[in-house]
N, C-alpha and C positions, 0 to 999 in steps of 0.2 A: 311195190308201187301199184301193181294191178289191183290188189285188194283195196288199197287206200283210194285209188281213183275210181273204183266202182261205187263209192259213196257219193251221193249227188252234191253234197256241200263241199267236196274237194275238187278244186279246179285242176291242180296238178301237184305231183309229189315227186320227190327224188329220195332214194335210199341208197346208202353206200356204207361200206365198212372200211375202217382204217387198218393199217398194218398190224396194230395191237389187238384187232378183233372187236373194236368198239363199232356198234351199229349207229349210224347217224340217219335221221329222217328230216326232210324239209318238206312242208306242206303249204300250199297257197289255197286258202279257203275262199269260196265264193262270197261276195259281198252283196247283201240284199239291196236292191234299188227301189222296188215297189212291192207292196204286199197286196195280195188279192184275197178276198174273202167271199166265198160263195156258200151262203148258209153256215153250216158247221165246218165246212171244209175250207182250208186256206193253203196258200203257198206264196213263196217269194219268186221274183225273177231278178237276175242280175243285170248288169249293164249290157250284156250280150243278148238278153232275152231268154236265157236258159232258166227253166222253172225248177225249183227245188222246194222240199217241204219246210213247214214251220218247225221251229224248235219248241220242245215241250216246256222249257223253263226260261226262255229268253224271247223277247219281242224287239225286233229292230225298230228304231225310230225312222221310219220311211213312210211315204204317202200310202194310205190305205184306200184301196178301190174295192167297193162293195156292190153286190147285186148279181145280176145274171151274167157272170163272166163267161165269155165264149170259151169252149174247150181249148186249152193252150197246151199242146204237147210241144216238146222241144223241137224247133224247126218249123212248126205249123203256126199259122196266124202271126208270122213274123212282122207283117205290116201293121197289124193292130197293136201288138205289144210295143213295137218301135214307136208308134204314135203315142201310146200311154207313157212311155219313158220320156218322150219329148214334152208331153203335157206336164209330167212331174217335174222336169227340169225348169220349165217355164214358171210353174207355180212356186218353186223354191227360190228362183231368182227374182221374183216380183215382190217388191216391198208391200204392194197393195194386197196380195194374196197370201204371202208366206205365213203370217201369224193369224190370219182371219179365216182360213179354209175350214169349213165345218165338215163337209163330206164330198166325196167323189162317188157317184152312183152310176151303175150301168143297167140299162133296161135290157129286155129280151133280144133286141136287135143289135146289141153291142154299142148303143149310143150312150154318151156320157152327159150327166148333168152335175153341175157344181153348185154348192151352197156355201155361203159365207156365214160366219157365226153371228155377226151383228146386223145382217141384212135379211129382208124378207124374200127378196127375189131369188129364183132359182135360174141359173144360167145354163141353157141347153146348148151343149157344144156339138152334139151329134157324134159321128165317127171321129176318132182321133187323127184327123188329117188337117193340114193347113192351120196348124195351131197358132202361129203368129198372126195370121189374118183374123182369126176368130177373136184373139185377144185385143186386137186393134178395134174390132167392133165393140167389145165390152168396154174398152176405154172410152170409145165414142159415146156409148150409152151413159157411162158414169159422168162424163164431162159435159155432154150436150143435152141429152134427153132428160136425165134425172133432175138437173137443176130446174128445168122448165116445168116438170110435172110434180116434183117433190117426192120425198121419201115414202116408200110403201105404196105408191100409186099402182105400180105393176107387180104382178106375182111371178111371171116368167119372162125371161128375156132370151129369145132364141136366136142364136148367131150361126147356126149350122148351114144356112143357105148362102150362096155367093151373093155379095153386094146387098144383103138385106139384114136388117135387125127387126125382128117381130116381137113386139112387146104386148103382153096380155094381162088384163086386170085380174080375172078371176080363176085362172087355171094354174 
C-alpha cells in the first residue's frame, strides 16, 4: 500500500491476502479536474486541488488553463486553485460557455482571461474570486451592452473590478 500510495496518481489503495494466499489490491485513482500548461510543462489537479503529472499517452478531457501558472505545490495556493476549480465548474455548467470556450489564459500576476471561439472579445476575469458576480457582469454585457453597440465593437471586457464593467475597443 505504501508503494502504491507513493505514486501521485493514486489517491488510496488497499492490499490484502485471502486464506488461500491470493493477493488482492484495490486502488482509487485521482481524477483530473483541470489541466494546467506552463510552456512545455503541465500537470493536472483533482477536485481537492492536489497536483499530479500528465500521463504520456492519455489526455483527460478537462478544461485547459495556459500561461503563467503560479507555482502550485500541494497545499500551497489553495485559494487560487479553488477559484480555478470554481471557474471550471461555472464554465462547464453554462450553456453559453460550455461549447464555446476557446481558451483560459493566465498572465504573470495569476489573472485570468477567457476567450470564446466565435467572439472577438476577451473577457478579463482577474483573480479567480467572486466567480458568480463576474459571470453576472458578463451576462449583463452580453444582454445589455452588446446589443446596443453591436458585434465586434469592443475587444476587451474587464469584469475583475467590483461593480464595474470596463469595455475597450482597441486592446
